N, CA, C and O atoms as a DFTB+ gen file, in Angstrom:
360 C
 N C O
     1  1       0.839      -1.175       0.000
     2  2       0.000       0.000       0.000
     3  2       0.888       1.243       0.000
     4  3       1.799       1.349       0.821
     5  1       0.637       2.169      -0.895
     6  2       1.470       3.365      -0.968
     7  2       1.075       4.374       0.101
     8  3      -0.069       4.414       0.554
     9  1       2.048       5.183       0.489
    10  2       1.802       6.219       1.496
    11  2       1.081       7.391       0.850
    12  3       1.319       7.693      -0.320
    13  1       0.190       8.066       1.605
    14  2      -0.488       9.235       1.041
    15  2       0.500      10.354       0.732
    16  3       1.502      10.517       1.428
    17  1       0.216      11.111      -0.300
    18  2       1.060      12.243      -0.671
    19  2       0.480      13.505      -0.052
    20  3      -0.721      13.763      -0.143
    21  1       1.349      14.287       0.580
    22  2       0.928      15.528       1.221
    23  2       1.319      16.690       0.326
    24  3       2.470      16.795      -0.097
    25  1       0.373      17.552       0.039
    26  2       0.665      18.755      -0.727
    27  2       0.355      19.968       0.131
    28  3      -0.370      19.865       1.120
    29  1       0.895      21.104      -0.239
    30  2       0.618      22.337       0.498
    31  2      -0.862      22.681       0.366
    32  3      -1.448      22.535      -0.706
    33  1      -1.451      23.132       1.451
    34  2      -2.851      23.532       1.428
    35  2      -3.081      24.623       2.459
    36  3      -2.258      24.824       3.353
    37  1      -4.182      25.317       2.338
    38  2      -4.499      26.420       3.246
    39  2      -5.927      26.252       3.746
    40  3      -6.845      25.989       2.969
    41  1      -6.098      26.407       5.046
    42  2      -7.399      26.315       5.701
    43  2      -7.625      27.639       6.409
    44  3      -6.696      28.177       7.011
    45  1      -8.843      28.177       6.352
    46  2      -9.146      29.421       7.062
    47  2     -10.181      29.118       8.133
    48  3     -11.262      28.605       7.848
    49  1      -9.826      29.450       9.384
    50  2     -10.693      29.226      10.535
    51  2     -11.128      30.555      11.119
    52  3     -10.405      31.547      11.022
    53  1     -12.312      30.581      11.729
    54  2     -12.746      31.745      12.491
    55  2     -13.287      31.245      13.823
    56  3     -13.913      30.187      13.886
    57  1     -13.043      32.008      14.889
    58  2     -13.501      31.626      16.221
    59  2     -13.451      32.834      17.137
    60  3     -12.816      33.839      16.820
    61  1     -14.126      32.731      18.277
    62  2     -14.106      33.775      19.293
    63  2     -13.280      33.302      20.474
    64  3     -13.325      32.129      20.842
    65  1     -12.518      34.225      21.073
    66  2     -11.856      33.983      22.348
    67  2     -12.694      34.714      23.381
    68  3     -12.804      35.939      23.342
    69  1     -13.286      33.964      24.311
    70  2     -14.163      34.539      25.326
    71  2     -13.339      35.200      26.433
    72  3     -12.116      35.068      26.477
    73  1     -14.032      35.914      27.328
    74  2     -13.368      36.635      28.417
    75  2     -12.555      35.708      29.315
    76  3     -11.555      36.130      29.895
    77  1     -12.974      34.447      29.434
    78  2     -12.247      33.496      30.280
    79  2     -11.154      32.750      29.518
    80  3     -10.494      31.877      30.083
    81  1     -10.956      33.083      28.247
    82  2      -9.921      32.459      27.432
    83  2     -10.391      31.236      26.665
    84  3      -9.636      30.684      25.864
    85  1     -11.626      30.803      26.895
    86  2     -12.143      29.645      26.162
    87  2     -12.506      30.055      24.735
    88  3     -12.724      31.232      24.449
    89  1     -12.565      29.076      23.861
    90  2     -12.903      29.336      22.465
    91  2     -14.341      28.931      22.193
    92  3     -14.835      27.957      22.761
    93  1     -15.018      29.683      21.318
    94  2     -16.393      29.353      20.947
    95  2     -16.616      29.673      19.479
    96  3     -15.809      30.358      18.849
    97  1     -17.706      29.177      18.950
    98  2     -18.134      29.452      17.571
    99  2     -17.035      29.178      16.550
   100  3     -16.851      29.956      15.614
   101  1     -16.303      28.075      16.723
   102  2     -15.247      27.733      15.776
   103  2     -15.870      27.226      14.481
   104  3     -16.703      26.319      14.489
   105  1     -15.454      27.825      13.371
   106  2     -15.954      27.422      12.059
   107  2     -14.813      27.415      11.060
   108  3     -13.924      28.265      11.107
   109  1     -14.846      26.465      10.173
   110  2     -13.910      26.436       9.059
   111  2     -14.576      27.191       7.924
   112  3     -15.624      26.782       7.424
   113  1     -13.959      28.307       7.516
   114  2     -14.512      29.130       6.438
   115  2     -14.141      28.544       5.084
   116  3     -14.964      28.477       4.171
   117  1     -12.898      28.127       4.972
   118  2     -12.408      27.565       3.711
   119  2     -11.646      26.299       4.043
   120  3     -10.694      26.331       4.823
   121  1     -12.056      25.187       3.460
   122  2     -11.440      23.906       3.756
   123  2     -11.327      23.108       2.465
   124  3     -12.340      22.713       1.887
   125  1     -10.111      22.869       2.015
   126  2      -9.942      22.148       0.756
   127  2     -10.055      20.634       0.903
   128  3      -9.474      19.894       0.108
   129  1     -10.790      20.166       1.903
   130  2     -10.995      18.729       2.032
   131  2     -10.303      18.098       3.223
   132  3     -10.451      16.896       3.439
   133  1      -9.561      18.854       3.998
   134  2      -8.902      18.295       5.176
   135  2      -9.850      18.290       6.356
   136  3     -10.689      19.180       6.491
   137  1      -9.719      17.295       7.204
   138  2     -10.484      17.261       8.442
   139  2      -9.677      18.010       9.494
   140  3      -8.591      17.569       9.870
   141  1     -10.186      19.120       9.966
   142  2      -9.536      19.893      11.017
   143  2     -10.349      19.701      12.284
   144  3     -11.529      20.050      12.334
   145  1      -9.722      19.152      13.294
   146  2     -10.421      18.880      14.543
   147  2     -10.520      20.142      15.378
   148  3      -9.508      20.788      15.650
   149  1     -11.740      20.502      15.791
   150  2     -11.914      21.637      16.686
   151  2     -11.215      21.374      18.012
   152  3     -10.812      22.309      18.703
   153  1     -11.074      20.115      18.362
   154  2     -10.395      19.768      19.606
   155  2      -8.941      20.227      19.585
   156  3      -8.360      20.469      20.642
   157  1      -8.344      20.351      18.402
   158  2      -6.950      20.785      18.334
   159  2      -6.782      22.246      18.721
   160  3      -5.662      22.684      18.983
   161  1      -7.876      23.015      18.764
   162  2      -7.832      24.411      19.193
   163  2      -8.414      24.599      20.584
   164  3      -8.554      25.734      21.042
   165  1      -8.754      23.521      21.262
   166  2      -9.568      23.594      22.472
   167  2      -8.884      24.229      23.678
   168  3      -9.578      24.669      24.595
   169  1      -7.586      24.293      23.715
   170  2      -6.918      24.877      24.875
   171  2      -7.241      26.361      24.974
   172  3      -7.415      27.048      23.967
   173  1      -7.319      26.840      26.218
   174  2      -7.649      28.255      26.422
   175  2      -6.568      29.174      25.876
   176  3      -5.379      28.857      25.905
   177  1      -7.004      30.300      25.386
   178  2      -6.142      31.351      24.897
   179  2      -6.140      32.480      25.913
   180  3      -6.919      32.454      26.866
   181  1      -5.279      33.467      25.726
   182  2      -5.286      34.663      26.559
   183  2      -6.332      35.606      25.990
   184  3      -6.250      35.991      24.824
   185  1      -7.325      35.987      26.809
   186  2      -8.382      36.860      26.291
   187  2      -7.877      38.271      26.011
   188  3      -6.883      38.716      26.585
   189  1      -8.574      38.962      25.126
   190  2      -8.251      40.355      24.812
   191  2      -8.677      41.254      25.969
   192  3      -9.514      40.882      26.791
   193  1      -8.081      42.445      26.014
   194  2      -8.458      43.436      27.024
   195  2      -8.777      44.754      26.334
   196  3      -8.161      45.120      25.333
   197  1      -9.753      45.455      26.893
   198  2     -10.093      46.794      26.423
   199  2     -10.321      47.648      27.659
   200  3     -11.196      47.356      28.475
   201  1      -9.528      48.707      27.793
   202  2      -9.583      49.568      28.983
   203  2      -9.446      48.765      30.273
   204  3     -10.131      49.033      31.261
   205  1      -8.552      47.778      30.250
   206  2      -8.281      46.980      31.441
   207  2      -9.299      45.896      31.744
   208  3      -9.150      45.180      32.734
   209  1     -10.329      45.755      30.921
   210  2     -11.373      44.759      31.143
   211  2     -11.241      43.646      30.101
   212  3     -11.003      43.916      28.924
   213  1     -11.396      42.398      30.540
   214  2     -11.347      41.278      29.610
   215  2     -12.577      41.314      28.712
   216  3     -13.701      41.477      29.187
   217  1     -12.354      41.161      27.416
   218  2     -13.446      41.233      26.446
   219  2     -13.373      40.059      25.472
   220  3     -12.326      39.438      25.291
   221  1     -14.500      39.780      24.862
   222  2     -14.589      38.763      23.828
   223  2     -13.948      39.313      22.560
   224  3     -14.103      40.494      22.253
   225  1     -13.235      38.476      21.825
   226  2     -12.616      38.921      20.576
   227  2     -12.759      37.821      19.531
   228  3     -12.846      36.639      19.861
   229  1     -12.783      38.229      18.276
   230  2     -12.918      37.264      17.189
   231  2     -11.622      37.189      16.408
   232  3     -10.967      38.205      16.172
   233  1     -11.254      35.977      16.007
   234  2     -10.082      35.751      15.182
   235  2     -10.505      35.036      13.913
   236  3     -11.370      34.160      13.938
   237  1      -9.898      35.411      12.820
   238  2      -9.997      34.671      11.573
   239  2      -8.565      34.463      11.124
   240  3      -7.845      35.423      10.847
   241  1      -8.156      33.207      11.053
   242  2      -6.749      32.931      10.785
   243  2      -6.587      31.955       9.627
   244  3      -7.285      30.944       9.549
   245  1      -5.663      32.270       8.733
   246  2      -5.315      31.291       7.707
   247  2      -4.240      30.366       8.270
   248  3      -3.307      30.819       8.933
   249  1      -4.372      29.104       8.008
   250  2      -3.363      28.135       8.432
   251  2      -2.861      27.458       7.172
   252  3      -3.637      26.857       6.430
   253  1      -1.561      27.554       6.931
   254  2      -0.968      26.904       5.773
   255  2      -0.296      25.627       6.237
   256  3       0.548      25.644       7.133
   257  1      -0.671      24.535       5.626
   258  2      -0.072      23.243       5.935
   259  2       0.860      22.927       4.782
   260  3       0.430      22.781       3.638
   261  1       2.147      22.823       5.099
   262  2       3.152      22.609       4.069
   263  2       3.421      21.116       3.954
   264  3       3.816      20.466       4.922
   265  1       3.203      20.589       2.770
   266  2       3.446      19.174       2.527
   267  2       4.890      18.941       2.149
   268  3       5.559      19.815       1.597
   269  1       5.356      17.748       2.456
   270  2       6.743      17.423       2.139
   271  2       6.818      16.163       1.293
   272  3       7.774      15.394       1.392
   273  1       5.820      15.957       0.473
   274  2       5.837      14.774      -0.378
   275  2       5.043      13.639       0.228
   276  3       3.820      13.722       0.344
   277  1       5.733      12.578       0.614
   278  2       5.063      11.399       1.140
   279  2       4.931      11.487       2.652
   280  3       5.873      11.880       3.340
   281  1       3.762      11.122       3.168
   282  2       3.536      11.200       4.605
   283  2       4.161       9.999       5.290
   284  3       3.919       8.854       4.909
   285  1       4.966      10.275       6.303
   286  2       5.536       9.238       7.143
   287  2       4.468       8.849       8.153
   288  3       3.890       9.718       8.805
   289  1       4.203       7.575       8.289
   290  2       3.122       7.092       9.162
   291  2       3.207       7.665      10.573
   292  3       2.167       7.912      11.184
   293  1       4.395       7.884      11.110
   294  2       4.543       8.380      12.481
   295  2       4.063       9.817      12.633
   296  3       3.917      10.294      13.758
   297  1       3.816      10.516      11.536
   298  2       3.358      11.894      11.615
   299  2       1.864      12.038      11.365
   300  3       1.375      13.158      11.221
   301  1       1.136      10.944      11.312
   302  2      -0.303      11.043      11.135
   303  2      -0.941      11.530      12.423
   304  3      -0.381      11.355      13.505
   305  1      -2.104      12.137      12.310
   306  2      -2.830      12.662      13.456
   307  2      -3.102      11.551      14.450
   308  3      -3.579      10.477      14.083
   309  1      -2.796      11.815      15.705
   310  2      -3.032      10.859      16.778
   311  2      -4.527      10.828      17.074
   312  3      -5.044      11.737      17.722
   313  1      -5.225       9.798      16.610
   314  2      -6.674       9.710      16.785
   315  2      -7.061       9.522      18.249
   316  3      -8.162       9.903      18.647
   317  1      -6.175       8.941      19.056
   318  2      -6.465       8.735      20.473
   319  2      -6.454      10.046      21.230
   320  3      -7.263      10.250      22.135
   321  1      -5.542      10.939      20.868
   322  2      -5.420      12.224      21.554
   323  2      -5.260      13.322      20.508
   324  3      -4.145      13.792      20.279
   325  1      -6.365      13.745      19.862
   326  2      -6.259      14.714      18.769
   327  2      -5.802      16.100      19.199
   328  3      -5.514      16.941      18.348
   329  1      -5.727      16.359      20.514
   330  2      -5.252      17.666      20.957
   331  2      -3.748      17.676      21.169
   332  3      -3.188      18.706      21.544
   333  1      -3.086      16.557      20.938
   334  2      -1.641      16.474      21.100
   335  2      -0.978      17.184      19.932
   336  3      -0.871      16.635      18.835
   337  1      -0.533      18.410      20.179
   338  2       0.070      19.209      19.110
   339  2       1.584      19.120      19.099
   340  3       2.240      19.880      18.386
   341  1       2.166      18.185      19.895
   342  2       3.611      18.033      19.900
   343  2       4.089      17.317      18.648
   344  3       5.271      17.380      18.311
   345  1       3.196      16.648      17.966
   346  2       3.521      15.992      16.705
   347  2       2.790      16.734      15.594
   348  3       1.710      17.276      15.833
   349  1       3.339      16.773      14.407
   350  2       2.623      17.437      13.320
   351  2       1.251      16.816      13.117
   352  3       1.131      15.598      12.989
   353  1       0.228      17.639      13.088
   354  2      -1.135      17.157      12.842
   355  2      -1.454      17.361      11.383
   356  3      -1.538      18.500      10.924
   357  1      -1.632      16.303      10.653
   358  2      -1.889      16.376       9.219
   359  2      -3.359      16.134       8.983
   360  3      -3.811      16.149       7.839
């Protein structure tokens, strides 16, 4: 069985960072066919501040995934722990 080929691709996500740093309303705006797990963004962020008060803020971010040809099996997304970002998540 041949290994999957990875090519460069771009995904655009939008989400809110709440006052407590949690994320909400995560949506993939542009997705060329990749499965992006919302769980991979689940860790709390630092909330925005306005006049010294924590406020809700919205982010829209492009994420470019750079392919390097053939995918090495050890770099596939860990299905058991999809929030483990210490390994490349493809």
